[in-house]
C-alpha positions in Angstrom: -0.5 -9.7 -9.5 -1.3 -11.7 -6.3 -3.2 -14.3 -8.4 -0.3 -14.6 -10.9 2.7 -15.0 -8.7 2.7 -18.8 -8.9 2.2 -18.8 -12.6 5.0 -16.3 -13.2 7.4 -18.1 -10.8 6.7 -21.5 -12.3 7.1 -20.4 -16.0 10.4 -18.5 -15.2 11.7 -21.5 -13.3 10.9 -23.7 -16.3 13.1 -21.5 -18.4 10.3 -19.7 -20.2 10.5 -15.9 -20.9 7.2 -14.0 -20.4 5.7 -10.6 -20.9 3.9 -9.1 -17.9 1.3 -6.3 -18.3 -0.2 -4.2 -15.5 -2.8 -1.4 -15.4 -0.8 1.3 -13.7 -3.2 4.3 -13.8 -6.9 4.9 -14.4 -8.9 8.1 -14.7 -12.7 7.8 -14.8 -14.3 4.4 -15.6 -12.2 1.6 -16.9 -12.7 -2.1 -17.7 -10.1 -3.1 -14.9 -8.8 -1.4 -11.8 -5.3 -0.3 -11.1 -3.1 -3.3 -10.4 -4.9 -5.7 -12.8 -2.3 -7.9 -14.4 -1.8 -10.3 -17.2 0.9 -12.8 -18.2 1.5 -13.3 -22.0 3.4 -16.3 -23.2 5.3 -16.5 -26.5 2.7 -18.9 -27.9 0.0 -16.4 -27.2 -1.5 -18.1 -24.2 -2.5 -15.7 -21.3 -3.2 -15.8 -17.6 -5.1 -13.0 -15.9 -6.7 -10.1 -17.7 -6.2 -6.3 -18.1 -9.7 -5.6 -19.4 -10.4 -7.7 -22.6 -11.5 -6.2 -25.9 -9.3 -3.8 -27.8 -7.1 -3.0 -24.8 -6.1 -6.7 -24.3 -5.7 -7.1 -28.1 -3.3 -4.2 -28.2 -1.3 -5.4 -25.2 -1.0 -8.9 -26.8 0.2 -7.4 -30.0 2.8 -5.2 -28.2 3.9 -8.3 -26.2 4.8 -10.2 -29.3 7.2 -7.4 -30.3 8.7 -7.3 -26.8 9.7 -11.0 -27.0 12.0 -9.9 -29.9 13.2 -6.6 -28.5 13.3 -7.7 -24.8 12.1 -4.3 -24.0 9.5 -2.3 -22.1 6.5 -0.2 -23.2 3.7 1.9 -21.7 0.4 2.0 -23.5 -2.3 4.7 -23.0 -6.0 4.3 -23.9 -8.5 7.1 -24.1 -12.0 5.9 -23.9 -13.6 9.4 -23.9 -13.3 10.5 -27.5 -15.4 10.0 -30.6 -13.3 7.0 -31.7 -14.8 4.8 -29.0 -18.2 4.9 -30.8 -16.9 2.4 -33.3 -15.1 0.2 -30.8 -15.9 -1.8 -27.6 -14.1 0.8 -25.4 -17.2 2.5 -24.0 -16.2 2.9 -20.3 -15.5 6.6 -20.7 -12.2 6.8 -18.9 -8.4 6.8 -19.5 -6.1 3.9 -18.8 -2.4 3.5 -18.8 -0.6 0.1 -18.9 2.9 -1.0 -18.4 4.1 -4.0 -20.5 7.5 -5.5 -19.9 9.6 -8.4 -21.0 10.7 -10.7 -18.1 13.5 -13.1 -19.0 13.9 -16.5 -17.4 17.2 -15.4 -16.0 18.6 -16.7 -12.7 18.1 -13.3 -11.1 14.4 -13.1 -12.2 13.8 -16.7 -11.1 15.3 -15.8 -7.7 13.1 -12.7 -7.3 9.8 -14.4 -8.1 10.7 -17.5 -6.0 11.3 -15.2 -3.1 8.0 -13.4 -3.7 6.2 -16.8 -4.0 7.7 -18.0 -0.7 6.8 -14.7 1.0 3.2 -15.0 -0.1 2.9 -18.5 1.2 4.3 -17.4 4.5 1.9 -14.4 4.7 4.8 -12.0 4.3 4.3 -8.9 2.0 6.6 -8.3 -1.0 7.0 -4.9 -2.7 8.4 -5.1 -6.2 9.4 -1.7 -7.4 9.8 -1.1 -11.1 11.0 2.2 -12.7 8.7 3.5 -15.4 10.8 5.1 -18.1 9.7 6.4 -21.4 8.0 4.3 -24.0 9.8 1.4 -25.7 12.8 1.5 -23.3 15.4 -1.2 -23.6 15.1 -4.0 -21.0 18.6 -3.1 -19.6 17.5 0.4 -18.7 14.7 -0.8 -16.3 15.5 -0.2 -12.6 13.9 -2.8 -10.3 14.1 -3.5 -6.6 12.4 -5.9 -4.2 11.5 -4.8 -0.7 11.1 -8.0 1.3 11.5 -8.5 5.1 12.2 -4.8 5.6 15.2 -4.7 3.3 15.6 -3.7 -0.3 17.4 -6.0 -2.7 18.4 -5.1 -6.2 17.0 -7.0 -9.1 19.6 -6.1 -11.7 23.2 -5.1 -12.3 22.8 -1.5 -11.1 22.4 -2.6 -7.4 20.8 0.0 -5.2 22.3 2.9 -7.1 19.7 5.5 -8.0 17.1 4.4 -5.5 15.3 7.4 -4.0 16.1 8.0 -0.4 12.5 8.0 0.9 11.3 5.1 -1.3 11.6 2.4 1.4 9.3 4.2 3.9 6.7 5.2 1.3 6.6 1.8 -0.4 6.5 -0.1 2.8 3.4 1.8 3.9 1.4 0.8 0.8 -1.4 -1.7 1.2 -2.3 -1.9 -2.5 -0.3 -1.7 -5.7 0.2 1.8 -6.8 2.1 4.3 -9.1 4.3 6.6 -7.1 6.5 9.5 -8.0 9.9 10.7 -6.6 11.9 13.6 -8.1 9.7 13.6 -11.2 10.4 9.9 -11.8 7.6 7.4 -11.8 7.8 4.0 -10.1 5.3 1.2 -10.2 5.0 -0.8 -7.0 3.5 -4.3 -7.0 2.2 -4.9 -3.5 2.0 -8.7 -3.2 0.4 -10.3 -0.2 -1.4 -13.5 0.4 -5.0 -13.4 -0.9 -6.0 -15.5 2.1 -5.5 -19.1 3.2 -8.6 -21.3 3.3 -8.3 -24.2 5.8 -10.8 -26.8 4.8 -11.5 -29.3 7.6 -13.0 -32.3 6.0 -11.7 -33.6 2.7 -14.8 -35.3 1.5 -16.8 -34.3 -1.6 -17.7 -30.8 -0.4 -14.3 -30.2 1.0 -12.6 -31.1 -2.3 -14.9 -28.8 -4.3 -14.4 -25.9 -1.9 -10.6 -26.3 -2.1 -10.5 -26.6 -5.9 -12.8 -23.6 -6.4 -11.1 -21.4 -3.8 -7.8 -22.0 -5.6 -9.3 -20.8 -8.8 -10.4 -17.6 -7.0 -7.0 -16.8 -5.8 -6.9 -18.3 -2.3 -4.3 -20.7 -1.1 -5.9 -23.8 0.4 -5.1 -26.4 3.0 -7.3 -29.5 3.2 -7.3 -31.5 6.4 -8.9 -34.9 7.3 -8.1 -37.9 9.4 -8.9 -40.3 6.5 -5.9 -40.8 4.3 -8.1 -42.1 1.4 -9.7 -38.7 1.3 -6.8 -36.4 2.4 -4.9 -37.5 -0.7 -2.9 -35.1 -2.8 -4.0 -36.9 -6.0 -7.6 -35.8 -5.3 -6.9 -32.1 -5.0 -5.9 -29.5 -7.5 -2.3 -28.2 -7.1 -1.0 -26.2 -5.3 -3.4 -27.1 -2.5 -1.7 -28.5 0.5 -3.2 -31.7 2.0 -2.7 -32.8 5.5 -3.6 -36.2 7.0 -4.5 -35.7 10.7 -4.1 -38.3 13.4 -7.3 -37.0 14.9 -9.4 -33.8 14.8 -8.2 -33.4 18.4 -5.5 -30.8 18.2 -6.0 -30.3 14.5 -4.8 -26.7 14.7 -1.4 -27.6 16.1 1.3 -26.2 13.8 -1.1 -24.1 11.7 -0.6 -20.4 11.4 -3.9 -18.5 12.0 -4.2 -14.8 11.5 -6.4 -12.1 10.0 -5.7 -13.6 6.6 -7.0 -17.1 7.5 -10.4 -18.6 6.6 -11.7 -21.7 8.3 -14.3 -23.9 6.6 -15.7 -26.8 8.6 -17.2 -29.6 6.5 -16.2 -32.8 8.3 -18.1 -36.0 8.0 -20.3 -35.6 11.1 -21.8 -33.5 13.9 -19.2 -34.7 16.5 -16.2 -33.7 14.4 -17.7 -30.4 13.3 -18.2 -29.4 17.0 -14.6 -30.6 17.8 -13.1 -28.4 15.1 -15.3 -25.4 15.8 -14.5 -25.2 19.5 -10.8 -25.0 18.5 -11.4 -22.6 15.7 -13.1 -20.1 18.0 -9.8 -19.8 19.9 -7.9 -18.6 16.8 -7.5 -15.2 15.2 -9.0 -16.3 11.9 -10.9 -13.7 9.9 -13.6 -16.2 9.0 -15.1 -19.3 10.5 -17.9 -21.2 8.7 -19.5 -24.5 9.5 -21.8 -26.5 7.3 -25.1 -27.7 8.6 -28.7 -26.9 9.2 -30.0 -24.4 11.8 -31.1 -27.3 14.0 -27.6 -28.8 14.0 -26.1 -25.4 14.6 -28.3 -24.8 17.6 -27.4 -28.1 19.1 -23.7 -27.5 18.8 -24.0 -23.9 20.0 -25.9 -25.1 23.1 -23.2 -27.6 23.9 -20.4 -25.0 23.4 -22.2 -22.5 25.7 -22.3 -25.1 28.4 -18.5 -25.5 28.0 -18.1 -21.7 28.5 -18.2 -20.2 25.1 -20.2 -16.9 25.0 -22.8 -15.8 22.6 -20.3 -13.2 21.3 -17.9 -16.0 20.3 -20.7 -17.9 18.4 -22.1 -14.8 16.6 -18.9 -14.7 14.6 -19.5 -18.1 13.1 -21.1 -18.3 9.6 -23.6 -21.2 10.0 -25.2 -22.4 7.9 -22.1 -21.6 5.9 -22.1 -19.8 2.5 -24.4 -17.4 0.6 -28.1 -18.1 0.7 -29.0 -20.0 -2.4 -30.7 -23.3 -3.5 -27.5 -25.3 -3.6 -27.7 -29.1 -3.5 -24.6 -30.8 -5.1 -21.1 -30.6 -3.6 -20.1 -28.2 -6.5 -23.1 -25.9 -5.9 -22.5 -25.9 -2.2 -18.8 -24.9 -2.9 -20.0 -22.0 -5.0 -22.1 -20.8 -2.1 -19.2 -21.1 0.4 -16.5 -19.6 -1.8 -18.8 -16.8 -2.8 -19.1 -15.9 0.9 -15.3 -16.1 1.2 -14.9 -13.7 -1.7 -17.3 -11.2 -0.1 -15.4 -11.3 3.2 -12.1 -10.9 1.4 -13.5 -8.0 -0.7 -14.5 -6.2 2.5 -11.0 -6.4 3.7 -9.6 -5.0 0.5 -12.0 -2.1 0.6 -10.8 -1.3 4.1 -7.2 -1.5 2.9 -8.0 0.9 0.0 -9.6 3.4 2.4 -6.5 3.3 4.6 -4.3 3.9 1.5 
């Protein structure tokens, strides 16, 4: 869902109804994990995936009917029986999906615009959807948004019927989950930022890193003091591009936290060092700097003379990226973004353990 928020918000804002599918429960092995989501458009185009194969085909078929009925459905798939021998469903588990029609109404546009803005501001959103019986009418769906510590209704029923303990239990979730209150089931989309990658240096490598990181679910900000490179037309949307007056004070006004990833790929040794010494004073989860071991050692030596400790410098990923024989800007970007994905995955595993 995190990766689809912009897609959903943009389509609804453009007046296009959609169908949204989510994997809400898994027992045993399954093609996708709980929370995997997919958007289906009326013309059959999709974004995201809930597993491919027969599961996805069945979801898309159900979706076309929901565009007409404007309803809701749950679909169950059992991949443990003999029937899987003649299909591609060989995982050996059971999966349940929730498939619902989302109208391009003013209310739904407002809800997803708020979620989109929260995500950009690194604020969590909790979208709670009641899970009634199969093929329920759209009007019978209860939906609430927990944002900024307060519940807001997403329909005509207001906050009526909301379980008393729902706010506390929902607000403590770190990952999307199926919860139960008084024998009623509720699906909770936990929507947080997938991480913001700050790319210092908008040259060839910086552009490739920004574009690829966007495709992998990160938000990106590209920064450079050269307007001809830090140019919005060069970068895929919705990347943010900032023209700096100088790399001095380049972190001013930027929000750095545990969800921030810093990639330093400026045009030279001098600027890399300047950015790095500022990056070390932030609370970013990741700091990576391009360059050879020789360049790294020279910069580290200079920073130690300025008072930075070995402990500070051990946190820096340099040479940046996964170890591979990368040469072109695109190949180097694959290496860097691959490392970012690994770091993000470690954070998600920790969140799953806490849940």
